C-alpha positions, 0 to 999 in steps of 0.5 A: 162655416155652414153659412160656405157651404150651399156656395159650393154646393149650388154649382152645377154637377158639371162644373164639380172635380171628380177624385179619386179616393187616394186624391179625396184622402190626402186632401182631408190629409193635408186639410186637417194638417194644418186645422191641429197646426192652428190647433198647435199654435193656439194651444202654446199660446193659451199655455204661455199667457197662462203661464205668465198669468202664474208666473206674477202676482202683479197680473194675478191681481190684475187679470183674476183676483179684479172679478171685472175684469176676468168675468168681461175678458170671460165676456169678450171669450165667448163674443168672439167665438161667436164673431167668427161663427156669424161673420167667417163667410164675409171675413177676410183669411187674415181675420180670421187667424188675427180674432183666432190669435186673440182668442187664443191670447185672453183664454189663456189669460183667462187660464191662468187661474188653474195656477192659483188652485192647482200644482204645477205638476198636476196641471202638467200631468192632467194635460198629457193625458187629456193630449192621449185622450183627446188624440186616440177620440180625434184618430177615431173621429177622422178614420171610423166609418160611421156617421157621427151625425146621429149625437149632434142633438144628443151631444147639444143637450147634454151640453146646454143640461151641463151650463144649466147645472152648472150654474145652478151650482153656483148657488148651490154649492153641491159638493155631490153636483161639482161632482157630477157635472165634471164627470158628465164633463169629461164624457161629454168633450170626449164624445164632441171631440171625435164629432167634431173631428169627422165634422171638420174633416168633411170642411176639407173640399170647402175651398179646394178651388180656393186659399182664403176659403180654406184657409179661413174652414180649417181655421175655424176646423182648429178652434172647434178641436181647440173649445173641445180640447181646453173644457175636457182639460177642465174637466180632467183636472176637476177630477184628477188636478191636486189642489194646491194646500 
């Protein structure tokens, strides 16, 4: 999304639109409504696909039981996120939406594994806990007057450390490291929710005079918050999920 910003800020000062505080707040509210709408739609789509996998033995064997398919889908997810991030400025709004929808569907397929590991009631309760936690932190990020940009480098380092520790534990199979990474993951994505919400909110003025650009910014913001929500949910599930016997 940063690739779009220079085009907006390089306009002559005289051409910039002067907004009152009330007008700016209204624009941000409208924009964030779009963001949360796209995010909610993506979560519903992913949840539906995950439940479909959880209810079908055939899909479980094909998606979860086949390592080539499962890890191929995980890699495809990462490629899609990277593609949107790298090509956002050059993609049309419809292409961005289509890629986001494709990502949500594929993400739902891979998330189907949780129904094979955890009880359905535990998944549901953890989802509501995640929604409440995400909602509180997102509201904090939206309304706080504190500049959270200083959190950026710290959160990035924490995310890199979490990924490295998780990969190392695939080989170590340490129960202690598993619980440490689970707690750190929850704290990290709680903080990222507030940080990313504030960052996404600042994109409200990027497409002020361009409807397509505005929609692309909203979808990008939705993807960012979607990733925070799903990761927070998975780490909470690791801590509090009731596994199948």
